[in-house]
Every structure is written in C-alpha cells, then in structure tokens.
C-alpha positions as CSV (number, residue, x, y, z in Angstrom):
1,M,-23.3,-32.2,-28.4
2,T,-21.9,-33.7,-25.3
3,A,-21.1,-31.6,-22.3
4,A,-18.0,-31.5,-21.5
5,H,-16.1,-33.7,-18.6
6,V,-15.5,-31.5,-15.4
7,S,-12.9,-32.8,-12.9
8,D,-14.0,-34.2,-9.8
9,W,-11.4,-31.8,-7.9
10,K,-13.2,-29.1,-9.3
11,Y,-16.4,-29.7,-8.0
12,K,-14.8,-30.3,-4.7
13,E,-12.7,-27.4,-5.1
14,V,-16.0,-25.3,-5.4
15,E,-17.9,-27.0,-2.7
16,E,-15.0,-26.2,-0.1
17,I,-14.9,-22.5,-1.0
18,T,-18.8,-22.4,-1.0
19,S,-18.5,-24.0,2.0
20,L,-16.2,-21.5,3.2
21,I,-18.1,-18.4,2.5
22,T,-20.9,-19.6,4.1
23,T,-19.8,-20.5,7.1
24,K,-18.0,-17.1,7.7
25,K,-19.3,-13.9,8.8
26,V,-16.4,-11.7,6.9
27,I,-15.4,-12.5,3.1
28,G,-13.2,-10.6,0.8
29,I,-11.1,-11.2,-2.0
30,L,-7.1,-10.9,-2.0
31,E,-5.5,-9.9,-5.3
32,I,-2.1,-12.2,-4.5
33,G,-0.5,-11.9,-7.7
34,G,3.6,-10.6,-7.6
35,I,3.5,-11.8,-3.7
36,P,6.3,-14.2,-3.6
37,G,5.6,-17.4,-2.0
38,P,7.8,-16.7,1.2
39,Q,5.8,-13.5,2.3
40,M,2.3,-15.4,1.1
41,Q,3.6,-18.3,3.7
42,R,4.5,-15.8,6.4
43,M,0.7,-13.9,5.9
44,R,-1.2,-17.0,5.7
45,K,0.9,-17.8,9.0
46,N,0.3,-14.8,10.8
47,L,-3.5,-14.7,9.9
48,N,-4.2,-18.7,10.6
49,Q,-5.7,-18.0,14.2
50,V,-7.8,-15.4,12.4
51,A,-9.0,-16.3,9.1
52,T,-8.6,-18.8,6.2
53,V,-6.9,-17.5,2.9
54,R,-8.2,-20.3,0.3
55,S,-6.4,-19.3,-3.4
56,A,-7.9,-21.5,-6.5
57,R,-8.2,-20.5,-10.2
58,N,-10.5,-17.5,-10.3
59,T,-12.9,-19.4,-12.4
60,L,-13.6,-21.8,-9.3
61,I,-13.9,-18.6,-7.3
62,I,-16.5,-17.3,-9.2
63,K,-18.3,-20.2,-9.6
64,A,-18.5,-20.6,-5.9
65,F,-19.7,-16.8,-5.4
66,E,-22.5,-17.7,-8.0
67,E,-23.6,-20.5,-6.2
68,T,-23.5,-19.0,-3.2
69,G,-25.2,-15.5,-4.8
70,K,-28.5,-18.1,-4.8
71,K,-28.9,-18.8,-1.3
72,I,-27.0,-15.3,-0.2
73,P,-28.4,-12.3,-2.4
74,G,-26.0,-10.0,-3.8
75,L,-22.5,-12.0,-2.6
76,E,-22.7,-12.8,-6.7
77,K,-21.5,-9.2,-7.3
78,L,-17.8,-9.8,-5.5
79,T,-17.3,-11.6,-8.1
80,D,-16.4,-8.4,-10.3
81,N,-13.2,-7.9,-7.9
82,V,-11.7,-11.5,-8.8
83,K,-9.2,-10.5,-11.0
84,G,-5.4,-11.6,-11.2
85,Q,-4.5,-14.3,-9.2
86,A,-7.1,-14.3,-6.7
87,A,-7.8,-15.7,-3.1
88,V,-10.6,-16.0,-0.6
89,I,-10.1,-14.8,2.8
90,A,-12.6,-15.6,5.3
91,T,-13.3,-14.7,9.1
92,D,-15.7,-14.2,11.8
93,M,-13.2,-11.2,13.0
94,N,-14.6,-7.8,12.5
95,P,-13.5,-6.1,9.1
96,F,-11.4,-3.3,10.0
97,K,-9.6,-5.3,12.7
98,L,-9.1,-8.4,9.8
99,F,-7.6,-5.0,7.6
100,A,-5.3,-3.4,10.7
101,Q,-4.1,-7.6,11.0
102,I,-3.5,-7.7,7.3
103,K,-1.9,-3.7,7.0
104,A,0.4,-5.2,10.0
105,T,1.7,-8.3,8.2
106,R,2.6,-6.4,4.9
107,T,6.3,-7.2,4.1
108,N,8.4,-5.6,1.7
109,A,9.7,-8.0,-1.4
110,P,12.0,-7.0,-4.0
111,A,10.6,-5.5,-7.1
112,K,10.6,-7.6,-10.5
113,G,9.4,-4.7,-13.0
114,G,5.8,-4.2,-13.6
115,E,4.8,-3.7,-10.1
116,I,3.3,-0.4,-8.8
117,L,5.0,1.3,-6.3
118,A,3.8,2.3,-3.1
119,F,6.4,5.0,-2.5
120,D,8.8,6.8,-4.4
121,L,11.8,4.5,-5.4
122,M,14.8,6.7,-4.9
123,V,18.5,6.2,-4.8
124,H,21.2,8.3,-2.8
125,A,24.2,9.5,-3.6
126,G,27.2,7.8,-2.3
127,E,29.4,4.8,-3.2
128,T,28.3,1.7,-4.2
129,P,29.8,-2.0,-3.6
130,F,30.5,-2.4,-7.5
131,K,33.6,-2.8,-8.9
132,P,33.9,-0.3,-12.4
133,G,32.5,-2.7,-15.4
134,P,29.4,-3.0,-17.1
135,I,27.4,-2.0,-14.2
136,V,27.8,1.8,-14.8
137,G,26.2,1.5,-18.2
138,E,23.1,-0.5,-16.8
139,L,22.8,2.1,-14.0
140,Q,23.1,5.0,-16.4
141,K,20.5,3.2,-18.7
142,A,17.8,2.7,-15.5
143,G,18.1,7.0,-15.3
144,I,20.4,6.5,-12.2
145,P,23.2,8.6,-12.3
146,A,26.4,6.8,-11.7
147,A,29.7,7.8,-12.5
148,I,33.3,5.8,-11.8
149,Q,35.5,7.5,-9.0
150,D,38.2,6.3,-7.4
151,G,38.0,3.0,-8.8
152,K,34.9,2.3,-7.1
153,V,31.0,3.1,-9.0
154,V,29.4,5.9,-7.5
155,I,25.9,7.5,-7.4
156,K,26.5,11.3,-8.2
157,T,23.3,12.7,-6.8
158,D,19.9,11.9,-5.1
159,K,17.1,11.1,-7.5
160,V,13.8,9.9,-7.4
161,V,14.0,6.9,-10.2
162,V,10.1,6.0,-9.9
163,P,7.4,7.8,-8.3
164,A,4.9,6.5,-6.3
165,G,2.2,5.1,-8.2
166,K,4.2,4.1,-11.5
167,K,5.2,1.1,-12.6
168,I,8.8,-0.3,-12.0
169,P,10.3,-1.0,-15.4
170,A,12.3,-4.2,-15.6
171,D,15.9,-2.9,-16.0
172,V,15.4,-0.6,-12.8
173,A,14.3,-3.1,-10.8
174,K,17.2,-5.6,-12.1
175,C,19.6,-2.6,-11.3
176,V,18.7,-2.4,-7.6
177,H,17.3,-5.5,-7.0
178,G,19.0,-7.7,-3.9
179,Q,22.1,-5.0,-4.1
180,N,23.1,-3.6,-0.7
181,T,23.3,0.3,-2.2
182,A,21.1,3.0,-0.5
183,G,19.0,2.9,-2.9
184,A,18.5,-0.9,-3.0
185,S,16.7,-0.8,0.2
186,E,13.9,1.5,-0.9
187,C,13.2,-0.2,-4.3
188,L,10.9,-2.8,-2.3
189,G,7.5,-3.8,-4.0
190,S,5.0,-3.5,-1.3
191,C,3.0,-6.8,-0.6
192,I,-0.2,-7.4,1.2
C-alpha cells in the first residue's frame, strides 16, 4: 500500500502556522465561520499592529498544534477548540488586553439565518417603508405582527421575534435583512 501524496503547500502551511505558534507568547483559536469578508478584513486591519490572525484548513491547524505539542507540552490540547471555520491568533500582547481589543473591534453584520443571537431580536411598532403586497404575508409568517394601514405596511406592536441565545430562522432574517425598519436595525448578528 502506498502512502497518499500530500501537496507541498500543505507542508508549508503547517510549517508557517507552527512557526507562528512557537514565536509568540499568546496563542488562541478563533471561530470565524459566518463572519462576512468585509468585517473579517476590518478585524484583521484593526489587530494588525498587535496580533497575527491566520486562517487555514482545520486539519492543517490541528496538525500544526500537534507538531508544536511535541516541543511545548500542552499546546496540542488547543486542538479540541478547532471547530467550524477556525483561525489561529498569535501575539506577544497580554491576553486580557487582546480580548479587550478584539471586543472593541466587534462589528455587527446582517443575520443570514442559523446564527445564535447575542441579544433579543425585537421589532418595534410603527410604519415601514414597504408598499402593501406579499411582504405583509412574509412578515406575518416570520412571526412579525404586520398589517396594512392607510396604504402602508405597519408593525402593529413591539415584539421580541427571536430571544437572545436562540438561532435566528432564515425566514426571519430574510424579512428584516437590510431593511430600514425599526426592527431591522436590531437584527444584526454579532461578529467577533
């Protein structure tokens, strides 16, 4: 039985991640799945002076931590945290200051559906910019108390559509995504 061929770029990637892990004092794993590209680029730019964020395939990140764990015992335990779409963050900065800086760079992005909300998704009573039509049925199907009054679509009462800690359904995200209604401004999934 012959060994499978592994591409050279994969060896190089593992080598670069291993080098990053061994040259910095503080190492962490970020779960970056669901963060839109513009927000991710903004986060990287804001952290550029103090930390390096390196994303790669999870198998390569795990391999790099296993390699490093041979030299620095205990580091291989971080592989348990490599889930979803992961990235390695490395810095010489105090980890508490790094966390504060990451928190300060946190931005909001429109929810797509499936994200767990960090806060209540609430729609407020009032007029919307929508014209009467199928949108009323879509809003009602998503659990938003909508109706037509005086030729405009209105939200009848304030309502928590999705409580904090719950996944936002795709139909709810679709109804409020990118709309300039009172509720849409609060329908933003938290990004790191």
